[in-house]
N, C-alpha and C positions, 0 to 999 in steps of 0.2 A: 359466509363467501368463502372461507379455507378449505371449509367438508366436500362444496358446491366446485368447486375447480375440481381437487382428484376427486372427486364424482364422475365426473363430465370428464378428466386426462383419462381414468380409468373407462372408461366405457368406449371412448377413442380409441387408447389402445388395443382392447379386446377386438375390436371391430378391423384394427389394421391387422391383427393377428389371424382371425378368422380369412379376413381376403387373402392372405399369403398364403393360407392352408391351401383354401378353395383352387389359388389360379395351382401351385402345387399334385394336387390333386385330377384337376382338370390337365394338365398336362398328360401324366397317367394314365387318368379315363381314353383322352383320343389315342393314347397309341394302341388299345384295346379297338377304338369305333373306325381305326383307319385299318385296323391289321389285317379284316379280309376284304381286299377291293376286287372290282368284279373285272371279269372278262371285257376284252376289247367289244364296243357297244356296235349293232345294225342297228337298221333302221328297221328289224322285225321287232327287237325289244321290246318291252312296255314303256311307256314314260314312270318315271320315281318322283312322287308327291310325298317331302318328308312335313308331318305336322310334329309341332314344337306347341309343347304345356309343359308349364313347371313339374305336374303329379297327376297320373292316373287315379285315381282313386278305383279301392276294388267293390264300389257302387255309385251310381251318378248318371246325371242326365248327359253329361259330354260324351263319358266316359261311351254309353250305349247310342249314342250319338252317333259319333266315332265309328261305334262297331256297324252299324247298320251302314253308314259312309264307306267304310275301306271294303267290305262285303260285296257291295254296291262297282269298287271299284277293280278288284281284282278281274273280277268279268269283262270288265270292259278296258282291254288291254291299259293296266295301270298296274303299278308294284307303290304297294304304303311303306312308308319307316314311320320311325317313331325317334324322336328325341328329346328327354324326357330328365328329370331328377332321379322319378321314382315310379315304377310302374306296378301296381299291384291289382291289374283287373285282366284275367285269364284270358279273353277272348283276344286280346290287346297281343300276349306274350309272342306268342306263333308267327310274326311279326319280325322283321330288322328292328332291332331299339335297340339305337345309342342313350349314354347318359353323361350329362354335364353338372356340374355345379351353376347353376344360376347365378350367384350370388359372387363373380369374379370374372375380375375384370378381363380375362382374358376367352370371356366366353362365346365374346363376335368370331374373334380369329379361329376359336375350336369349331365356331361353325362355319366358315367360310373354309375349312381344310377336308369340311366334311360334307360339303357343296362340291368342293371340285373334287374331290377323291373319289368318289360316290357317282356324283353326272347325276346331280339331282337336276330334276328338270322345274319341279313347284314346290318352294315352301310355305305351310301355311299355321299359321298360328295362330290357336286356341286361347282367347283373352276373356280371364277375368279381371286379374291383377297384376299387367303388364310391365310392371317396373323393372323389368329386367331389359327392357330394348334397349335402355340406354347403353348399354354397352357393345349394342352390334351398333358393324356399317351399314347400315341398309343402303346409299345408296352403291356401295359395293357385289353389298347381295343382287339386290335389283340387276345388279349387267349383269351377270350370272343366272341367274332365274330368274321365272315370275314369280310374285311375293304377294300372299293374300292373306287373310285374317277376319276369323269368326269371332265374333263379338256374343258371348254368352251371359254378360249380365252388366249393370250398370256401375260406374269408378270412373271417379270425380278427374282421375289423373286421366284418362280418355279421349283425348282433343282434337278439335279438329289440326293442328298442325300436324300431329302423331299422324294420323291416316291420310293425309295426304301421302303419306311415305309407301303407299303397298298401289299395286293395281289392281287389287278386286277386294272388294270390302263384303262383308254376308253380315246381318243378322237374324236373332232366331224368333222374334216379335215384331210388330208392328208397334209394339206398344211401349216396346227398351227402345224401338229406333225414336222414339218419337221424347224422350225420356232425354235425350241427346240433344236438349233441346240451341246449342252451336253447331253444329255437325251437319249440311244439309242434309232432308230422310233422301234424297236421288241419292247420294255417291250408294246408298247399302241395297243390295239385294236382300231378300228375305228368302230365310230358307226354314221353315219349321219341322222342330223335332215330329217325330213321326212313329207308324210302329207299323209291324208285317202285318197283316188281317188277321184272326181268329176268331173262328164261330164265338157267339155269347154262347158261355157254359154255367154261368150262376143264376140259379134260381132259391128265390127264398125259402128255406127247409128249415128254420127255425135254427139256425146258427147263431150261439153266442156272442162267439171270440171274436174282438177285434183286433188290428197287426196296423201299426205305423212303419214305415220303411221311407230309410233315410238315409246320411251320415249320421254318425253321433257325431260331435263336436259342439263346442262353442257358439257358432253361428245357426243351429239346429235346435239349439235347446230348447227357446223359447216354441216351437213349431214342437218340441215331441212333450211340452210340459202343458200347451194347449191344451195334447190329446189324454192325453193323463186326466187330466179334470173331467173335461166330461165322460169320459168313462169310468171314472170315480162318482160323478153328480147322481150316473143312470145307473150304476153298479154293474159296469159292461167290463169282462172278464176281457185282458188285454197281454199282445205282446209289442215288444221291441225288435224288431232286424235292421241292421248294419253293421258293419266291419267296427270290434272294438277293441282291436289289439293296439292303435293309436295313440298313445296319451291324451290326449283332446277329448277322445271316445272312454282313456277310462277317468278321466277328471269328472267328465258329466254323467257318468255313469255313475261314478262316489256319489255324486250330487245330488241325483235323483233318487238313488238309495235309500237317501237320506234324511233327506222332504218328503217323499213319499209311503214309506217302509215299504219297496220294494221288493223282493228275490231275486236273485242272482238268474232265476233262472227265466221270468220274464229277456231279458235282452241275449235274444235266441242267435245271435250272432249276422253276419252277411249270406244274404241267399242271392238266387237267380232267378230274379223275379217274376217270371211271366211261367217258367218251369214249378215253383214255386206253388204258384196262384193254383194253376191248377192240380196239382196233387191236393190242396187243402182247399177246391170248393166246396163244397161240404161243413168246412169247418168254420170260416170266417166269414164274421155280419157284413164290416164294412172293411175298404184299405183307407187307411190316410196318409198322405203325404203330400207331393207337390209335384209340380214342372213334370217330367219325366214317369215318374212311378203314377199317377195323375193317369198318361193313357195307359201304363202298364197295364193297372189294374182296370180302366175303361172299354179297351177292347175285349177283354176276357167279361164282363154284365157287373163286377162288382159296385156296388156301392160305394161313391167315393171321396173322400173323408178334408175339404182341403184345410192345412193348417198353417195359422199364420204365423208370421214374422216376429212381429210384433206385438206386444201384450194386451193394446187399447183395441184392435181389432180382431173380436173372435173366430175361431175356424170355421167353414162353411161345408155344406154339402151339396154337391153337384146336383144339381135339379133342369128337368126341361126350361124353367124360366131365365135359366143363367148359365148353361153350357156354352150359346156361341158366345157369352161375354168371355167366359174365361182361356175357350180355345186360343182365341187372340193376344191374352195375355199369359200364356205357356203356362196354367193351370197355377199361379200365383194370387194372394190375397191379398190388395194394398189400399184396396177404397172401404166406406163403412157403406156404398151406397146399393153396392152386388147385394146388401143382406136382406135389402128389402124385397118382400115378397116372398122370401128363401125359409119358410119353417124348418126347424128339425123334423125330417119323419120318419125320423129314425121308430115309431110306435106303428107307424103304419106300414104293413107288410105288400098292400098294392098302392102306394107311391112308390117302396119301393122297385117292384116290379117297375113300374112306368119308368124310373130313373134310368134302372137297368138297362132298359132298350133303349131309351132316348140317347143315351153316354153314347153307349157299343154304335148307334147308326149314327150318330155325330163324329165317332174319330175315325169309322172303316170311308167315311164322305168326304172329311175334310183334312185329315192327315194322315194321305196317302202315300206311302213310302215309295212306291216307284212316280210318282210324282214328282217327290220334292227332289228325288234322287234325279231323277232325266235334267230338272231344274243347273243342279248342282253340277252335273257334266257339260252343259252349252256354259255357264259361268269359265270353268278349266278353258274352256273350248275356243272361247273368245281373249280370253287373257291373254292363254297363248300364242294365237293368232294375232293379237294386237301387238305381243313382243315383237315379235318375227320383224313386224313391217316399222319396227320404229328407231330410228337410230341411237343410241346408246346417248348422245349430247342435248336426248332430250328427255334427258330421267327425271328430272326434276317438277317439268312441268305435266304428266300425266296425271289423268283424272281416270276413275274407278272405268270399267268399261261398262258398254250399254247389255243387256240381252235380251232380244224378242223370249219373251213368254208364249 
């Protein structure tokens, strides 16, 4: 008992010291955030939207999604800005970026300073694990601007009470909406991940090597292991793409190298997926991954191997039989029944060509970038219009806006 007391006391002291240090760091960081203030605004200036997420990795679905959104908004009278703890994603570094520590009591105070000083019109949170929201005065933030959020994954901490605080809600698939059983589905706008159209370039040409594209982290280790197991059984040479400099990546790489006796050269580092795959059309037999990776590989016609996040459900190839199923689930494996009638066709060039044609066609028709971004602009316009017509004393009664599709 005495040992547990001291251990708990030590953890409390460490947490308190970290909190105090983060508060001091935020005071310093916000001086930089506020140092370059905008000139006096006028009606012709673009509206400003501030995207908030704790981190932007060098590769990932959220990062690619934001890249497409801000590219479209920049040509549509909007200016995109970002608030993160760290931004490692090169395409988004050219925009104005603010930095804060998200685990600090003064996060909300610093955010409000940024919104006021830079005259932000819309704040949009990118949610996966939104525990930092407790530091933010949402009522005051919504008094200053439109506040929305995009839910990118499932987390038990995302509740009905939490989501009522927003002016608009976006979710990336109907399947994800259905997993939030305690939140009315009509609250959400569905805005699918999408991709810039590309011609189908891949053709079967006796390619020998497979590649897995994802983050390399503890969360993705099971997915990568399933890919390696599949390739080892069939004696397929493979490579693993993903940023390898983080502490999590280093741990995972060390474990995989020890377990499978993989040479270090198999981990090829971070890639810009579509340009890289275009340059290696004749090298790779198929591309493995999940989420946005499937879109990027499929739009070029590559056979796509969807990896699973649990060892009890094996990975599976996209085929004409299951492509419709996976489109609505953001290309993730969560259920065993998807495997029914889906043979591993890696030994049949004809079946691979057929799947290549089918996948490319479905993505072109159903994940149209222009359609999804038009819907997104409509959501922003409707939320802004409703905000202008609403007295400030009605903030607590706001329901998510309705958008005509």
